[in-house]
N, C-alpha and C positions, 0 to 999 in steps of 0.2 A: 535481158539475159546475156547480151553480148557486151562484154567489158563494162559491167555495171558500175565499177569504181573509177573508170576513166572520166575525167571532166567533160570530154567531148560528147560522151554518150550517157552520162548520168542524169542530165536534165530531161524530164519527161516531155516529149513532143518538142525537144530542143532541136537545134540545127543538125546535130549528129544523128539523132534518131530519125529525123525526117529524111536526111540524105541516105541513111541506110535503108529505110523503107523504099525510097524511090529506086535505089539501085537494085534491090532484090525483086521489086515489082517488075522493073524493066526486064531483068533477066528471065523471070518466070514467064513473061509474055514472049520472049525470044525463044526459049527452050522449053516448050510445053511438055516434053517427055520427062524432063527432070523436074520442072516447076520450081517449087521451093523446098529446100532441105535444110534442116537446122544447122548443119555444119557450114553451109554456105555463108551464113551471117558473119562468121569469124573471118573468112577470107575477105568478104566485102568490107568488114570493119577495119582490118589491117590496111587495106588499100586506101580507104577514106582518111586514115590518119596520116597518109603521106602524099595525097594528091587530091585534085578537085573531083567533083562527082562524075563529070563526063570522062575524064581520064581513067578514073577508077573503074568505070563500066567497061572501057576498052581493054584494060589490063585483066579484068575478070574474065572477059570473053577469051582473051589469049590463053589464060591458064586452063580454062575449062575445055575449050575446043582444040586449040593447037597443041597443048601439052597433054590432052587426053584425060584430064582429071575428072571430067563430067561423068565418066562411066561408073565411078564409084558412088555417085549420088543417084543413080537410076533406081527405080523402085525395087527391082530384083536384087540389087547390090551384089551381083555376081563378081564384079571387079574387086570389091572389097574382100570377098571371101578368098579370091585368088591371092590378094595381097597378104592376108593373114596367113595363108598356107606358105607363101614365099618367105615371110618373116620367120615362121616357125622352123622351116628348113634351114634358113641361115643360122639361126641360133643353134640348131642341132649340129650343124657341121662346124661352126666356129667355136662355140662354147658348149660342148656336150654335157659337162657337169652342171652348168646352169640350166640347160634344157631338161635334164633329168630332175633337177630340183623343182622346176615348174611342174613337171609331170607328177611328181610325188605330192605336190600340194594341189593338183588338179587346177592349175591356172593356165588357161588358154590365152593366146595373144589377143583374142577378141576382147578380153576383159580389161586390158590396160592399153593396148595399142590402137584399138579402133578410134578413140578420140584423137590420137596423134595424127592419124591419116586423114580423118574427116575434117579436122580444123587446122592441119599443118602445125600442130603443137600450140596453137594460139589459145586453146581453152584452159591450159594448165601451166604453161611456161611463161617467163617474163617476155614483155614485148620486144626488148632488145635482142633476145635470143631468137624470137619469132621473125624479126626483121632480117636477121642473117640467113635464116632458113629460106625466106622468100627470095632473097637475092640469088641463092643457089638454085632455087626452084625455077626461076625464069631461065637459068642457064642450062640445067641438066634434067629438068622434069622430075617426075615422081621418084626416080632412083635416089634422089637426095634424101627423101624421107626414110627410106630403108637404111641408108648409111648412118643417118643421125640416130635412128632408133637402135641400131646394132651397136654403135659406139657408146651410147648412153648406158646400155645394159652391160657392155663389156667393162667399162670403167668402174662400174659400181657392183661388179659381180660378187666380190667378197662380202660386201655389206648385205646384198640380197641373200646370199647363202646363209648368213647368220640369222635370217628371219625363218623361223621354223614352223610358222602357222600360216594358213591362208590369209587371215586378217592382217597379220603383220607384214606379209609380203605386199599385199594390195595397198596398205597404208604407206609403205615405203615408196612404191611406184607412183602413187598419186600425190603425195605431199612432199616427201624428202627429196626424191629425185629431181623434181622441177626446180628446187631451190638451188640454182647454179650461181656460183660466183663468176667474176670476170675471167679469172685464171682458168677455171674449169671450162668455161665457154670457149675460150681460145683453144684449149687443148682438144676439145671435141671437134671443132671445125678444122684444126690442123690434121687430125686423123681422117676426117671426112675427105679432105683434098687428096689424100694418098690412096684411097680405097678404089677398087674397081670390082664391081659385083654384077656387071651387065650380063656376062655369060651365065652366071649362076641363076640370076633371076629368070632368064629365058628358059633355062633347063627346068627350073622348078615350075614354071607356068605350064610347060608341056607335060611334065609329070602329073600336075594337077588334073589336066584334061584327060590324060590316059586313065588315071584312077577313077574319074567320074564316068568315063565310058565303060570301064569294067564293072562298075557298080550297077549301072543301069542297062547294060546290054543283056538281052534275054539269053538264057542258057541254051547251048547247042543241043539239038536233038540227038540222042544216042541211045543205044540199047540200055545202058546203065540208067540213064535218066528216065527212060520209059518204064523200066522196072520199078524205079523209085516212085514214079508218079502213080503206077498201078497199085503199089503197096500202100501208098498214102491214101489213095481213093478207097481201097478196101478197108483200111483202118477208119476212114471217115464214115463209111457206111455202117460199120460195126458200132462206132460211137453214136451214130444217129439212132440205131435200134435201141441201144442201151438208154439213150436219152429219152426215147419214146416210152420205154417201159418205166423208167423212173418218173416220167411225167404222169403216167397213169397211176402209179402208186401214190404219187403226191396228191392227185385229184381224189383218190379214194380216202386218203388220210384226211384231206380237207372235209370231205363229206361226213366221215366219221366224227370229226371234231364238231361239225355243225349239228349232227344228231345228238351228240353228248351235251352240247350246250343247250339245245332245246329241252332235253330230258332234265338237265340240271335246273333250268328255269321252271319246269313243271314241278319238280321236287321242292323247289324253293317256295313256289306258290302254296303247295300243300302244307309245308312247314309253317308258313305264315298263317294259314287258315287254322291249323291245329293249335298254334300258339294263342291265337285269338280265342279259340274254343276253350283252351285251358284257363285263360284269364276269366272267361265268362263263368265256367264251372267253379273256379275259385271264389268268385264273387257270390255265386249261389250258396256255396258252402259256408261262407262267412255270414250270409243272411240267415241260413238255417241255424247256425250256432247261436246267433243272437235270439232267434225265436225260442230255442231250447232253454237258453239262460233265462229268458223272460218267463217261461213256464215253470222252471225250477224255483224262481223267486216267488211265484204265485201259490205254490203248494202250501206253505205255512198259512197264507191268507185264507185258503179254502178250508184248511183244518180248523183254523180259528172260527170261521163262520159255522162250520159243522158243530163244533163244541158249544157254541153260544146258543144254538137253537135245537136242542135234542128232541123237542116235542114234535118237530116237523117230521123227523124220521120214525119215531115210535108210532105215531098215529098215521102211518102211511096209507092205510086202507080207508081212512075216514075222509069224508069230503066236507066236514063241517068247519074246516079252518077258513079263516077270512081271506079274501083275495089279497089283502095288503100283506099278509104274512108270506103267501106264495111269491108275490112279486119281490119281496125283500130277499128271500132265499135264492130265487132265480138270478137276481142282480149280483148277489154275493158270489155265486158260482161262475157266472159268465163274465161279468165285469168288462163288457164290451170287447171280448176276445173271441173270434170265430173259430179258434183252434180247438175248443172243447167239443168233444163228440156229442151230438144231440141224442144219441142212443144211450149215453151215460147219464146225462141230465136232461130231462124234458118235462115240461109242464103242459098238461092238456086240461084246459078248462080251469077248474079250481083245485085240482088234486095234483100230486106228484106223479112220477112214472108208474105205470101199472105193473102188477106182479107178473103178468104173462109175457110182456114184450121187453122188459128191461134186461140188459145183460148183467146188471149188478143189482142185487136186492137192497132194499132200504136198510135192512138190518146190517148187511155187510158194510154199507156206506157209513152207518153209525159207528160200527166197531173199528173203522179205519181201514178195512180191506179195500174199499174203493180208492182211497188216497194212495194206497200202496200200488194199486194197478196203474194209476195215473203216473206215479213216480217211476214205475218200471217202464212205462211207455216212453217217458222223456229220457230215460237212461239207455234207450236202445242204441246199438252201434251205428245206426244210420245217421244219428245226430252228433256223433263225435267229430 
């Protein structure tokens, strides 16, 4: 990830990558508080491009310890936050219109300037430009980075102001701005040599600490503050009571919902049972209709049998008829169907039904009244 397109570092496990690993490993053992930070690899990489591994390690120690750059790589990164505030104030005082443009687009210095400070411009700018920055860095320290950043933004202010969206501004700062020509590079460093911002940076640092103390200092106790606290506590108690009541109502609503759900499940079970019972009754009704139709179709057959043997009905009181004749008449009436009433047709011994117990006389059966009674029975509404 550090200068991946440079021949010295492009070869995996090549001499450049191994030297960079050794240098960063040695420094992490020396400064355990900082350890390894991603921005450090660019500083070490630039140094390795210009000197041997041992010399690069000594120069890295000089930058980080003697120039005080190591503080911005500490885990809390408080130094980097102070630097971002200082840069923001510099832009505000030097280029107020540009500062307002950044504010309108909600672009904080952290979004574009943090990589500049952590890598000394090495992650985005050409190596020739970065080498010039390192030369000034060894002479004047971190103040050079502020100067270069301010000059870059000032020289391209008009172009930045033409970008009217967040995306276009960030695209310009990350891609267009680093594409500097030799003439533009010389102009930048000539302006850097003439700038003096030491007093401003010190004032902005003090201002940052004062603001931080005001933000985190507890409020002074006063009568007004006590009244406010008491009022807030009273409001808090009132809200707690209301919250408790609402919670009780919510619990009751949940219980009601549970009861309704149980009741609905019971109703659904009953509905299912009734639907099953309806299906069973419908099936019984169909079976009964089939039986009625079967009886209706047998009425002509019974009439036919009655008309073909009138002597059986005329001589109903006589017992001299042969058993064969009675059996034939009985078979014709019943025809293996148990639905015919035994009180209507019954044979006892060798004679037909007796005069005293029969519901229908033999004469009526002969004249067709019996068949009408059977027909009226099958036409009853219960069989419809």
